[in-house]
LUMMAR-76039 format. One record per residue (C-alpha): x, y, z. Coordinates in Angstrom, 2 decimals, decimal comma. Example, Ala and Ser with C-alpha at 12.3 -4.5 7.8 and 13.67 -1.06 7.14 Angstrom:
BEGIN
PT    east   north      up
PT   12,30   -4,50    7,80
PT   13,67   -1,06    7,14
***
This chain:
BEGIN
PT    east   north      up
PT   78,33   63,97   99,19
PT   79,77   63,80   95,65
PT   81,78   66,96   96,36
PT   82,96   65,53   99,68
PT   84,25   62,42   97,93
PT   86,06   64,57   95,37
PT   87,86   66,62   98,01
PT   88,70   63,50   99,98
PT   90,14   61,84   96,84
PT   92,37   64,84   96,11
PT   93,85   64,87   99,60
PT   94,16   61,08   99,67
PT   96,21   61,23   96,44
PT   98,51   63,76   98,06
PT   98,92   61,45  101,05
PT   99,69   58,54   98,75
PT  102,31   60,66   97,04
PT  103,89   61,43  100,36
PT  103,91   57,73  101,10
PT  106,41   57,20   98,27
PT  109,05   58,81  100,49
PT  111,57   56,67  102,31
PT  110,15   55,19  105,51
PT  112,84   56,48  107,85
PT  112,77   57,87  111,35
PT  113,52   61,45  112,27
PT  116,87   62,14  113,84
PT  117,16   61,92  117,63
PT  119,67   63,43  120,03
PT  120,70   61,85  123,33
PT  123,09   62,81  126,09
PT  123,77   62,99  129,82
PT  124,24   66,02  132,05
PT  126,50   66,04  135,14
PT  127,87   68,58  137,60
PT  131,50   69,21  138,61
PT  131,32   66,25  141,01
PT  130,20   63,88  138,25
PT  126,73   63,63  139,82
PT  123,64   63,43  137,60
PT  121,73   66,69  137,01
PT  117,98   65,98  136,88
PT  115,38   68,47  135,59
PT  117,84   70,54  133,53
PT  116,30   72,36  130,54
PT  117,53   71,01  127,18
PT  116,65   73,25  124,23
PT  117,24   72,75  120,50
PT  117,50   76,18  118,84
PT  117,68   77,13  115,17
PT  121,22   78,17  114,35
PT  120,37   81,26  112,31
PT  117,96   83,00  114,72
PT  117,94   80,99  118,00
PT  114,23   80,23  117,63
PT  113,17   77,28  119,78
PT  112,61   74,04  117,84
PT  112,15   71,48  120,63
PT  112,79   71,21  124,33
PT  112,86   68,55  127,06
PT  114,10   68,18  130,65
PT  116,64   65,66  131,87
PT  115,39   62,65  133,82
PT  116,37   61,66  137,36
PT  119,61   60,12  136,01
PT  120,53   63,29  134,11
PT  119,80   61,77  130,72
PT  117,76   63,28  127,89
PT  116,34   62,21  124,54
PT  115,09   64,69  121,93
PT  113,24   62,95  119,09
PT  111,69   63,96  115,80
PT  114,25   66,60  114,78
PT  114,61   67,50  111,10
PT  118,07   67,27  109,52
PT  120,06   70,50  109,79
PT  122,32   72,68  111,92
PT  121,25   73,69  115,43
PT  122,39   75,11  118,75
PT  122,12   72,93  121,86
PT  121,34   74,96  125,01
PT  121,31   73,37  128,48
PT  120,48   75,38  131,59
PT  119,70   74,84  135,25
PT  119,20   77,22  138,15
PT  122,57   78,15  139,70
PT  124,70   76,89  136,77
PT  126,27   78,60  133,79
PT  124,23   78,13  130,57
PT  125,77   75,60  128,17
PT  125,80   76,21  124,40
PT  127,06   73,96  121,62
PT  126,65   73,83  117,84
PT  125,38   70,50  116,51
PT  124,82   69,15  113,00
PT  122,20   66,44  112,46
PT  122,89   64,39  109,34
PT  121,06   61,43  107,87
PT  122,05   59,29  110,85
PT  119,02   58,24  112,85
PT  120,64   58,68  116,27
PT  123,13   61,26  117,53
PT  124,78   61,48  120,93
PT  126,39   64,41  122,70
PT  128,05   62,18  125,26
PT  128,49   63,48  128,81
PT  128,03   67,21  129,35
PT  129,26   68,94  132,49
PT  127,62   72,09  133,83
PT  129,69   74,60  135,77
PT  128,32   76,43  138,81
PT  127,88   80,18  138,52
PT  130,82   82,13  139,92
PT  128,36   84,32  141,85
PT  125,11   82,95  143,20
PT  122,12   85,02  142,16
PT  118,81   85,35  143,99
PT  117,02   84,04  140,95
PT  117,75   83,11  137,36
PT  115,11   83,01  134,64
PT  115,94   80,68  131,74
PT  114,26   81,79  128,55
PT  114,13   79,98  125,20
PT  112,89   82,61  122,79
PT  110,10   81,25  120,66
PT  108,89   82,61  117,37
PT  105,78   84,77  117,66
PT  103,88   82,33  115,42
PT  104,39   78,62  114,85
PT  102,49   76,80  112,11
PT  101,74   73,20  113,10
PT  100,01   70,62  110,95
PT   96,57   71,34  112,44
PT   96,92   74,72  114,19
PT   98,54   78,12  114,32
PT  100,26   78,87  117,64
PT  100,61   82,39  119,02
PT  103,39   82,37  121,63
PT  102,20   85,03  124,04
PT  105,48   85,46  125,90
PT  107,39   86,34  122,72
PT  105,79   89,79  122,42
PT  106,24   92,18  125,37
PT  103,22   94,18  124,26
PT  101,05   91,48  125,84
PT  102,37   92,34  129,30
PT   99,65   93,82  131,46
PT   96,92   92,74  129,02
PT   94,17   90,31  129,83
PT   93,31   87,23  127,77
PT   90,51   88,99  125,89
PT   92,88   91,75  124,78
PT   95,43   89,15  123,68
PT   92,78   87,40  121,58
PT   92,07   90,68  119,79
PT   95,65   90,60  118,50
PT   95,50   86,99  117,25
PT   95,33   86,49  113,45
PT   91,77   86,33  112,16
PT   90,14   86,59  115,60
PT   87,34   89,15  115,90
PT   86,15   90,05  119,40
PT   82,89   91,98  119,82
PT   82,79   92,36  123,55
PT   79,47   94,14  123,82
PT   77,67   91,45  121,85
PT   79,58   88,64  123,63
PT   80,94   87,36  120,32
PT   84,30   85,77  119,44
PT   84,69   84,61  115,84
PT   87,52   83,32  113,65
PT   88,17   84,29  110,02
PT   84,60   85,54  109,59
PT   83,41   81,91  109,76
PT   81,25   82,35  112,84
PT   81,48   81,63  116,54
PT   84,34   79,49  117,82
PT   84,74   77,14  120,74
PT   86,96   78,51  123,51
PT   89,00   75,95  125,45
PT   91,31   76,68  128,38
PT   93,89   74,00  129,17
PT   92,03   71,36  127,15
PT   88,79   72,19  128,95
PT   85,75   74,05  127,74
PT   84,47   76,70  130,18
PT   80,86   75,66  130,11
PT   79,36   79,04  130,91
PT   77,31   81,52  128,87
PT   79,41   83,67  126,55
PT   78,89   86,75  128,73
PT   80,46   84,94  131,69
PT   83,25   83,63  129,50
PT   84,08   87,16  128,33
PT   84,42   88,26  131,95
PT   86,50   85,17  132,75
PT   88,93   86,06  129,96
PT   89,12   89,63  131,25
PT   90,30   88,33  134,61
PT   93,06   86,20  133,09
PT   96,55   87,77  133,03
PT   98,56   87,58  129,80
PT  101,62   86,76  131,93
PT   99,89   83,52  132,94
PT   99,31   82,42  129,33
PT  101,90   80,25  127,58
PT  100,31   80,21  124,12
PT   97,07   80,53  122,16
PT   96,33   77,84  119,58
PT   94,06   78,67  116,64
PT   92,83   75,24  115,54
PT   91,21   75,88  112,17
PT   90,54   72,21  111,38
PT   90,47   70,17  114,61
PT   91,40   66,50  114,57
PT   88,93   63,64  114,98
PT   89,65   63,63  118,72
PT   87,52   66,76  119,15
PT   83,77   66,97  118,68
PT   82,86   67,57  115,04
PT   80,71   70,50  116,16
PT   81,61   74,07  115,26
PT   82,72   74,81  111,70
PT   84,75   77,91  112,61
PT   87,26   75,95  114,68
PT   88,68   76,08  118,22
PT   90,65   78,70  120,11
PT   92,69   76,90  122,77
PT   94,28   79,00  125,53
PT   97,13   77,13  127,20
PT   98,20   78,46  130,59
PT  101,75   78,24  131,88
PT  102,39   75,07  133,85
PT  102,73   75,58  137,57
PT  105,60   73,39  138,79
PT  106,13   75,24  142,06
PT  106,19   73,41  145,35
PT  103,99   74,48  148,27
PT  101,43   77,26  148,14
PT  101,66   79,97  145,47
PT   99,56   81,96  143,04
PT   98,93   85,19  141,19
PT   96,55   88,08  141,64
PT   95,49   90,95  139,41
PT   93,38   94,03  140,05
PT   92,10   96,57  137,54
PT   90,40   99,89  138,13
PT   89,14  101,91  135,21
PT   86,97  104,79  134,21
PT   85,17  105,45  130,97
PT   82,05  107,45  131,31
PT   81,36  105,26  134,37
PT   83,39  103,06  136,72
PT   84,97   99,67  135,92
PT   86,47   97,18  138,37
PT   87,96   93,76  137,71
PT   89,84   91,40  140,00
PT   91,13   87,85  139,76
PT   93,31   85,47  141,69
PT   94,53   81,93  141,11
PT   96,38   79,67  143,51
PT   98,06   76,31  143,58
PT   99,21   74,03  146,39
PT  101,46   71,13  145,48
PT  103,28   68,46  147,46
PT  104,69   65,17  146,28
PT  101,35   63,56  145,36
PT   98,60   66,12  145,87
PT   97,87   69,21  143,80
PT   95,07   71,60  144,80
PT   94,27   74,56  142,57
PT   91,60   77,18  142,08
PT   90,75   80,67  140,93
PT   88,23   83,42  141,54
PT   87,16   86,36  139,38
PT   84,91   89,33  139,89
PT   83,79   92,08  137,56
PT   81,72   95,24  137,77
PT   81,03   97,69  134,96
PT   78,67  100,60  134,57
PT   78,49  102,22  131,17
PT   77,28  105,53  129,75
PT   74,43  105,67  127,27
PT   74,46  102,97  124,61
PT   72,44  103,26  121,44
PT   70,59  100,80  119,18
PT   68,76  102,11  116,12
PT   66,47  100,13  113,82
PT   64,95  101,28  110,52
PT   62,74   99,60  107,95
PT   61,39  100,54  104,57
PT   59,00   98,50  102,47
PT   56,36   98,70   99,78
PT   52,89   97,25  100,26
PT   49,99   97,50   97,82
PT   51,45  100,57   96,15
PT   52,25  102,46   99,36
PT   55,68  103,25  100,79
PT   56,13  102,55  104,52
PT   58,92  103,86  106,76
PT   59,45  103,04  110,43
PT   62,22  103,71  112,92
PT   63,03  102,85  116,52
PT   65,78  104,40  118,64
PT   66,66  102,67  121,87
PT   68,91  104,40  124,41
PT   70,46  102,52  127,34
PT   71,48  104,82  130,16
PT   73,79  103,51  132,89
PT   73,48   99,78  132,16
PT   75,25   97,68  134,80
PT   77,02   94,33  134,49
PT   78,27   92,25  137,41
PT   79,83   88,82  137,53
PT   81,43   86,53  140,11
PT   82,88   83,08  139,70
PT   85,29   80,54  141,15
PT   86,69   77,07  140,50
PT   88,32   74,60  142,89
PT   90,03   71,41  141,83
PT   92,41   68,71  143,01
PT   94,59   65,96  141,53
PT   95,89   63,06  143,58
PT   98,67   60,83  142,30
PT   97,87   57,33  143,56
PT  101,17   56,07  142,17
PT  103,42   56,93  139,25
PT  100,90   55,47  136,78
PT   97,50   56,47  138,22
PT   96,01   59,88  139,00
PT   92,48   60,86  139,98
PT   91,04   64,36  140,08
PT   87,98   66,48  140,50
PT   86,91   70,01  139,67
PT   84,01   72,16  140,88
PT   82,98   75,58  139,65
PT   80,28   78,18  140,12
PT   79,58   81,50  138,44
PT   76,81   84,05  138,32
PT   76,30   87,31  136,51
PT   73,61   89,86  135,87
PT   72,90   92,62  133,39
PT   70,27   95,08  134,45
PT   69,03   98,57  133,80
PT   66,00  100,76  134,27
PT   64,17  103,46  132,36
PT   65,84  102,92  129,02
PT   64,04  105,06  126,45
PT   62,61  103,53  123,28
PT   61,19  105,98  120,73
PT   59,41  104,91  117,56
PT   57,87  106,77  114,64
PT   56,56  105,90  111,20
PT   55,03  107,24  108,04
PT   53,09  106,13  104,97
PT   54,08  107,85  101,71
PT   56,12  110,34  103,79
PT   53,05  111,28  105,87
PT   53,60  110,62  109,62
PT   51,12  108,12  111,00
PT   52,63  106,96  114,32
PT   54,79  108,36  117,10
PT   55,36  106,40  120,33
PT   57,62  106,49  123,35
PT   58,37  103,68  125,78
PT   60,42  102,97  128,89
PT   62,29   99,67  129,04
PT   63,47   97,82  132,17
PT   65,67   94,71  131,91
PT   66,95   92,17  134,43
PT   68,98   89,16  133,21
PT   70,46   87,10  136,07
PT   71,97   83,68  135,42
PT   74,05   81,13  137,28
PT   76,18   78,15  136,32
PT   77,48   75,17  138,31
PT   79,67   72,33  137,09
PT   81,45   69,33  138,54
PT   83,99   67,04  136,93
PT   85,58   63,74  137,97
PT   88,55   62,37  136,04
PT   90,95   59,46  136,03
PT   94,28   59,21  134,23
PT   96,32   56,02  133,81
PT   99,73   55,70  132,24
PT  100,03   52,37  130,44
PT  103,64   51,45  129,90
PT  106,09   54,06  128,63
PT  104,12   55,32  125,62
PT  100,38   54,82  126,24
PT   97,71   56,42  128,42
PT   94,01   56,28  129,22
PT   92,00   59,35  130,26
PT   88,39   59,15  131,56
PT   86,16   62,14  132,34
PT   82,63   62,55  133,66
PT   80,97   65,99  133,78
PT   77,69   67,49  134,93
PT   76,74   71,11  134,26
PT   73,61   72,99  135,30
PT   72,54   76,47  134,23
PT   69,68   78,66  135,36
PT   69,06   81,56  132,98
PT   66,42   84,24  133,46
PT   65,51   87,11  131,16
PT   62,82   89,62  131,97
PT   61,93   93,01  130,53
PT   59,05   95,45  130,79
PT   58,06   97,91  128,10
PT   55,92  100,78  129,40
PT   53,94  102,82  126,87
PT   54,09  106,52  127,72
PT   51,16  107,37  125,43
PT   48,11  107,67  127,72
PT   45,78  107,05  124,78
PT   46,98  103,47  124,23
PT   44,89  100,67  125,72
PT   47,92   98,53  126,53
PT   50,07  100,58  128,90
PT   52,72   97,92  129,66
PT   54,08   94,75  128,02
PT   56,26   92,27  129,91
PT   58,47   89,51  128,54
PT   59,48   86,71  130,93
PT   61,73   83,76  130,21
PT   63,40   81,14  132,41
PT   65,56   78,30  131,13
PT   67,09   75,46  133,08
PT   69,80   73,33  131,47
PT   71,47   70,09  132,49
PT   74,45   68,87  130,46
PT   76,05   65,50  131,21
PT   79,08   64,05  129,44
PT   81,17   60,92  129,75
PT   84,26   60,23  127,68
PT   87,31   57,99  127,46
PT   90,44   58,62  125,38
PT   93,27   56,19  124,68
PT   96,62   57,37  123,27
PT   99,64   55,37  122,15
PT  102,87   56,83  120,76
PT  105,49   54,63  119,11
PT  109,24   55,11  119,40
PT  109,28   56,22  115,76
PT  107,15   59,24  116,65
PT  103,85   57,88  115,31
PT  100,74   58,45  117,40
PT   97,46   56,52  117,62
PT   94,33   57,86  119,31
PT   90,89   56,40  119,84
PT   87,98   57,15  122,13
PT   84,27   57,22  122,96
PT   82,04   60,01  124,18
PT   78,42   60,52  125,15
PT   76,76   63,93  125,66
PT   73,23   64,26  127,05
PT   71,60   67,69  127,15
PT   68,20   68,38  128,70
PT   66,49   71,73  129,12
PT   63,17   73,31  129,93
PT   62,26   76,82  128,87
PT   59,13   78,74  129,78
PT   58,56   82,11  128,16
PT   55,60   84,39  127,68
PT   54,51   87,88  126,75
PT   51,97   89,61  129,02
PT   50,01   92,79  128,37
PT   48,51   95,12  130,98
PT   45,27   96,87  130,15
PT   43,49   99,05  132,76
PT   45,68   97,53  135,46
PT   44,84   93,93  134,53
PT   47,55   91,59  133,19
PT   46,68   89,11  130,43
PT   48,94   86,48  128,89
PT   49,23   86,61  125,10
PT   48,70   82,95  124,21
PT   50,22   83,46  120,74
PT   53,57   84,19  122,39
PT   53,66   81,52  125,09
PT   56,21   78,69  125,12
PT   56,89   75,75  127,39
PT   59,46   73,56  125,67
PT   61,32   70,48  126,82
PT   64,40   69,72  124,73
PT   66,42   66,50  124,89
PT   69,59   66,20  122,87
PT   71,91   63,19  122,61
PT   75,29   62,91  120,89
PT   77,11   59,56  120,84
PT   80,55   59,52  119,23
PT   83,51   57,25  118,49
PT   86,74   58,24  116,81
PT   90,10   56,90  115,65
PT   93,10   58,92  114,53
PT   96,64   58,12  113,43
PT   99,55   60,52  113,11
PT  102,38   59,18  110,94
PT  105,97   60,47  110,69
PT  107,12   59,21  107,30
PT  110,63   60,68  107,57
PT  112,30   63,95  108,47
PT  110,23   65,79  105,85
PT  106,75   64,27  105,61
PT  104,09   63,71  108,25
PT  100,39   62,91  107,88
PT   97,25   62,63  109,98
PT   94,17   60,60  109,15
PT   91,15   60,67  111,44
PT   87,58   59,48  111,35
PT   84,79   60,41  113,74
PT   81,36   58,76  113,84
PT   78,51   60,65  115,50
PT   74,92   59,78  116,27
PT   72,88   62,92  116,93
PT   69,29   62,97  118,17
PT   67,19   66,06  118,96
PT   63,71   65,87  120,53
PT   61,41   68,84  121,14
PT   58,33   68,40  123,33
PT   56,06   71,44  123,02
PT   53,81   71,20  126,08
PT   51,76   74,27  125,02
PT   51,13   73,82  121,31
PT   51,50   71,16  118,67
PT   55,05   71,89  117,56
PT   56,74   68,66  118,62
PT   59,84   68,06  116,53
PT   62,40   65,29  116,17
PT   65,51   64,86  114,03
PT   68,25   62,20  113,97
PT   71,57   62,20  112,12
PT   74,23   59,52  111,73
PT   77,35   61,09  110,21
PT   80,96   60,39  109,35
PT   83,46   63,23  109,77
PT   86,86   62,67  108,13
PT   90,01   64,69  108,81
PT   92,91   64,27  106,39
PT   96,11   66,32  106,38
PT   99,68   66,06  105,21
PT  102,65   68,31  105,98
PT  106,02   68,72  104,28
PT  109,00   70,32  106,06
PT  110,97   72,07  103,33
PT  113,73   72,79  105,84
PT  113,99   73,71  109,54
PT  112,15   77,03  108,98
PT  109,75   76,31  106,10
PT  106,77   73,97  105,93
PT  103,68   73,34  103,82
PT  100,39   71,74  105,00
PT   97,36   70,60  103,00
PT   94,21   69,42  104,80
PT   90,54   68,57  104,38
PT   87,80   68,08  106,96
PT   84,05   67,93  107,37
PT   82,30   69,41  110,41
PT   78,84   69,94  111,82
PT   77,47   73,03  113,52
PT   74,70   72,41  115,96
PT   72,54   75,41  116,93
PT   73,33   77,12  120,21
PT   71,07   76,31  123,13
PT   69,86   79,90  123,27
PT   68,85   79,75  119,59
PT   66,74   76,67  120,38
PT   65,30   77,50  123,78
PT   62,23   79,69  123,43
PT   62,69   83,41  124,02
PT   61,48   86,80  122,82
PT   63,40   90,07  122,80
PT   60,96   92,96  122,63
PT   62,21   96,43  121,70
PT   58,89   97,96  120,79
PT   55,53   96,27  119,99
PT   56,41   95,94  116,28
PT   60,04   94,86  116,60
PT   61,27   91,66  118,24
PT   63,70   88,75  117,93
PT   62,88   85,17  118,87
PT   64,31   81,66  118,91
PT   63,53   78,80  116,55
PT   63,08   75,35  118,07
PT   63,17   73,73  114,61
PT   66,68   74,69  113,54
PT   68,67   71,79  112,15
PT   72,45   71,33  112,24
PT   74,52   72,53  109,30
PT   77,47   70,77  107,61
PT   80,69   72,30  106,31
PT   83,40   70,89  104,02
PT   86,72   72,76  103,99
PT   90,06   72,46  102,19
PT   93,00   74,42  103,62
PT   96,56   75,07  102,41
PT   99,09   76,73  104,75
PT  102,73   77,78  104,32
PT  105,09   79,21  106,90
PT  108,65   80,44  106,83
PT  109,83   81,31  110,31
PT  107,33   83,89  111,60
PT  105,89   84,55  108,12
PT  102,58   82,72  107,62
PT  100,15   82,51  104,73
PT   97,10   80,28  104,38
PT   94,18   79,75  102,02
PT   90,88   77,99  102,65
PT   87,82   77,12  100,57
PT   84,68   76,03  102,41
PT   81,01   75,36  101,81
PT   78,31   75,18  104,50
PT   74,95   73,57  103,73
PT   72,07   74,52  106,01
PT   74,17   77,28  107,59
PT   72,60   78,77  110,74
PT   72,03   82,54  110,69
PT   69,35   85,13  111,41
PT   66,59   85,82  108,89
PT   65,59   89,49  109,03
PT   62,31   90,44  107,41
PT   59,04   92,37  107,69
PT   55,49   91,06  107,96
PT   53,89   93,74  105,80
PT   50,32   92,96  106,83
PT   51,12   93,31  110,54
PT   53,86   95,97  110,15
PT   56,09   93,67  112,19
PT   59,90   93,45  111,92
PT   61,36   90,12  113,05
PT   64,75   88,46  113,41
PT   64,70   84,65  113,68
PT   67,53   82,08  113,29
PT   66,99   79,68  110,37
PT   68,91   77,25  108,17
PT   70,13   79,03  105,03
PT   70,49   76,89  101,93
PT   74,18   77,50  101,36
PT   77,16   79,65  102,32
PT   80,42   79,57  100,37
PT   83,67   81,08  101,60
PT   87,21   81,76  100,43
PT   89,77   82,86  103,03
PT   93,30   84,23  102,62
PT   95,39   85,06  105,70
PT   98,89   86,48  106,02
PT  100,87   87,27  109,21
PT  104,38   88,61  109,49
PT  106,58   90,63  111,90
PT  108,61   93,71  111,01
PT  111,56   94,93  113,06
PT  111,75   98,70  112,60
PT  114,55   99,30  115,11
PT  116,08   97,39  118,00
PT  113,41   98,88  120,28
PT  110,44   99,07  117,90
PT  108,80   95,94  116,55
PT  105,46   95,42  114,85
PT  103,38   92,51  113,66
PT  100,85   92,57  110,83
PT   97,84   90,28  110,36
PT   96,11   90,69  107,00
PT   92,94   88,83  105,98
PT   91,04   88,76  102,73
PT   87,82   86,79  102,40
PT   84,94   86,35  100,01
PT   81,65   85,05  101,34
PT   78,52   84,27   99,33
PT   75,10   83,46  100,80
PT   72,17   81,81   99,04
PT   68,72   81,07  100,46
PT   65,49   80,22   98,66
PT   63,80   77,61  100,85
PT   62,72   80,04  103,58
PT   61,63   83,09  101,54
PT   58,97   84,12   99,06
PT   61,76   84,91   96,57
PT   65,37   83,64   96,50
PT   68,04   85,72   98,26
PT   71,67   85,86   97,14
PT   74,53   88,12   98,17
PT   78,33   88,01   98,08
PT   80,94   90,35   99,54
PT   84,73   90,64   99,68
PT   86,16   91,68  103,07
PT   89,59   92,97  104,07
PT   90,86   93,00  107,66
PT   94,11   94,49  108,92
PT   95,42   94,10  112,47
PT   98,59   95,83  113,62
PT  100,46   95,47  116,91
PT  103,44   97,72  117,79
PT  105,71   97,23  120,78
PT  108,32   99,67  122,03
PT  111,01   98,47  124,45
PT  111,83  101,58  126,49
PT  114,49  100,08  128,76
PT  114,57   99,35  132,50
PT  111,70   96,85  132,07
PT  109,39   99,49  130,57
PT  107,41   98,63  127,45
PT  104,74  100,47  125,48
PT  102,31   99,21  122,88
PT   99,90  100,47  120,24
PT   97,54   98,10  118,48
PT   94,49   98,49  116,27
PT   92,23   96,92  113,67
PT   90,43   97,92  110,49
PT   87,76   95,78  108,85
PT   85,74   96,48  105,71
PT   82,04   95,46  105,43
PT   81,34   91,73  105,70
PT   78,44   89,28  105,32
PT   76,65   87,91  108,41
PT   73,62   85,82  107,46
PT   71,51   87,94  105,13
PT   72,97   91,20  106,48
PT   75,85   93,31  105,28
PT   77,59   94,52  108,43
PT   80,33   97,03  109,13
PT   82,32   97,01  112,35
PT   84,36  100,16  112,90
PT   88,03  100,34  113,82
PT   89,72  100,52  117,21
PT   93,05  101,74  118,60
PT   94,49  100,78  122,02
PT   97,63  102,09  123,74
PT   99,40  101,06  126,92
PT  102,59  101,31  128,93
PT  103,81   98,69  131,37
PT  106,52   98,33  134,01
PT  107,79   94,97  135,24
PT  109,37   94,79  138,69
PT  111,98   92,41  140,09
PT  109,44   90,43  142,07
PT  107,69   89,57  138,76
PT  104,83   91,96  139,47
PT  103,74   94,48  136,84
PT  101,89   97,77  136,64
PT  100,12   98,72  133,42
PT   98,30  101,85  132,37
PT   96,23  101,58  129,20
PT   93,67  103,44  127,17
PT   91,27  101,09  125,44
PT   89,46  102,23  122,30
PT   90,98  105,72  122,06
PT   88,66  106,71  119,21
PT   85,55  105,34  120,99
PT   84,54  103,48  117,83
PT   85,13   99,76  118,51
PT   81,49   99,16  119,44
PT   79,95  100,93  116,45
PT   78,41   98,43  114,08
PT   76,12   99,06  111,12
PT   73,99   96,51  109,30
PT   71,63   96,28  106,34
PT   69,35   93,65  104,81
PT   68,06   94,60  101,38
PT   65,96   92,46   99,05
PT   64,54   94,75   96,31
PT   62,60   91,86   94,74
PT   60,40   91,84   97,85
PT   60,44   95,61   98,32
PT   61,95   95,19  101,83
PT   64,93   96,91  103,41
PT   65,86   96,78  107,09
PT   68,95   98,47  108,49
PT   70,35  100,01  111,61
PT   73,33  100,66  113,82
PT   74,39  100,48  117,43
PT   77,05  102,20  119,45
PT   78,47  100,32  122,41
PT   81,78  102,19  122,34
PT   83,46  103,67  125,36
PT   86,94  105,08  125,80
PT   88,29  103,49  128,98
PT   91,32  104,50  131,05
PT   92,47  101,68  133,30
PT   95,26  100,75  135,68
PT   96,19   97,12  136,32
PT   98,48   95,73  139,01
PT   99,44   92,05  138,89
PT  101,66   90,19  141,31
PT  102,66   86,64  142,29
PT  102,59   85,34  145,83
PT  103,65   82,28  147,79
PT  106,56   79,86  147,63
PT  108,79   79,78  144,51
PT  110,69   76,52  145,05
PT  110,79   74,50  141,83
PT  109,96   70,81  141,88
PT  109,51   68,22  139,16
PT  106,24   68,81  137,37
PT  103,88   66,01  136,48
PT  102,83   65,43  132,93
PT   99,11   65,57  133,62
PT   96,12   66,35  131,42
PT   92,62   66,42  132,79
PT   89,26   67,52  131,59
PT   86,53   66,77  129,16
PT   88,44   68,21  126,27
PT   85,87   68,63  123,55
PT   82,51   69,31  125,21
PT   80,75   72,14  123,39
PT   80,05   75,49  124,91
PT   76,94   76,30  122,91
PT   75,66   78,98  125,23
***
């Protein structure tokens, strides 16, 4: 707490320094747009572009009277661009001085001399935009994204690491992140979310926001931050949508399809989407090794698990509606369902061991797995506009999940008494949330936010291990669980965003959370209860050096609550002496972080220092007496991190552009509370991501992208994830459809990961590797359908914005 106060004092002093600036408003620009008949032109696009490179600064649309107001513009020289379908684009140089208000007067648009079937107005945005609390990746600014899905786009985002085969998405090597889509968390298991992202076309994505230090409005959970995917707004009248189909072949077949639709009239908006996925893979490998000393003897043991033809299937849909009662009140609802399964039969598991280099065991097993799960959610929401600058948003959600995991391990050695071991687990979750958010924005550009939220999570998990001897099944009571978990999070927050003048802006937020966790062990005597009452501050200040350069300093404190699947009882059995399990007694961890970011146009550089106390990670060790290797999530004493990130584009030629993302990080782990002897390890990691795009002409584009990452720390393991290279070529057609051919993971190395835990003081070393790689050739066709008549779009936000996806 002493360190927290120190960091908070430093940032507070910076804010006080910024407060010495003159309390003046940013410049604003007003005007009116008319046609040749002096009639008002509503819904025209008004863009403020940087003079030197035409990068978009701000944009609005004219109101029903043809008027527009653009506020909060820094002093400088700009280009004013006004456009509307069927009219010649209007350009004008403007200079904003220290005057608070500027007016363009009346502007007349001229009709096009030749009517075209369609005109697309494009304001070119910079690839990256550094905001005070987030880094924005503008997807449409890089043609290489065309034909990609959302998961592939995420792989190209700075600091984002996607491990598809382990259903993992992390940010800056800080751990798992929350994924939000249009201010809404997809409350599905990570495996389903991965498939959902695969079915999402890059052409439908407006931007991806990497929120490293979220404001007080969001839950304080998740120290790594939030990845927010913002889809393009659909302001089309009538019925319309998009569809995408992918067929691929690696060693086995791949199919993926998705469609989304929207129906809009004056007051009603109905929308939905559906996705489906099927994948069959070749053999996948997982290898485990352990070495240890016990009472003067040297023990060695290995297990090699081979998955042959594993199959994954998923299917999901959502259906929602918004109804505008009047211009100030809107109600809405959303329903969704998804299911997926991963199954396989006759996987081979081979184990062998030795003592002092003399073989003493050799076993072979067959493994069958079946992991079906389903997810249903329903949301009701209400939005009210209060006056011109305030709004109230209320959401109520209910989510249910049914997750099953079963596996059977058959011993092929006829001499063993136990010929088969089965692991069964079923979990049922119910997650209910209720929240209310109030926002008020002043004419000076200042913003106030406050709100309340309650989250109530209940689950029951039953798991057991059964052994079959001479045809008779017996339950192993030592590995039987029947746990009821109740979790409650009550929160209140307040946040203020202050525009001091054209240069300085600050944000101060405070979130209060009451967290209660109750475990009822109906089988044993492991009941557990923990309660926390915490304050989570967010403090940041930004300085705009000029229209292209800015500097941001921030501090925040966050909590990381364990995932539901780390809490709910389970066992993963690979062979009788090697398994992973949950830990119902994990406690939340707390992280303090200070971040400094600088950007100049599309060049970005940031630094962060953070410390996590009670960090959640897997403890890998060996029970020497039982010759048992285990992996269990625990609370480590401390994890310290230093992060340095740099992103910048390079234009090689007019047709060849590339973008570099470079990361350097140092992470140090300490843990003494959970081990016989203290453990400490630190490691420096370098990551390089490169994206190339080639504009071939006639709407053809090609891309090459890849990543290299040096070894990194994950819990008490040193891990190494190998490189990948992807290539693709895409053709866009006049009807806005596209055809893309790509080769994913050309080198077939992206799924190769190696790990090692070594503690010489204990005489224990565990290590291993897996290979989930597969070179995949795939063809994707995407196309829009339906009516394309443009109507005024409503400024509407719905959804329970910050509910955790802790699956």
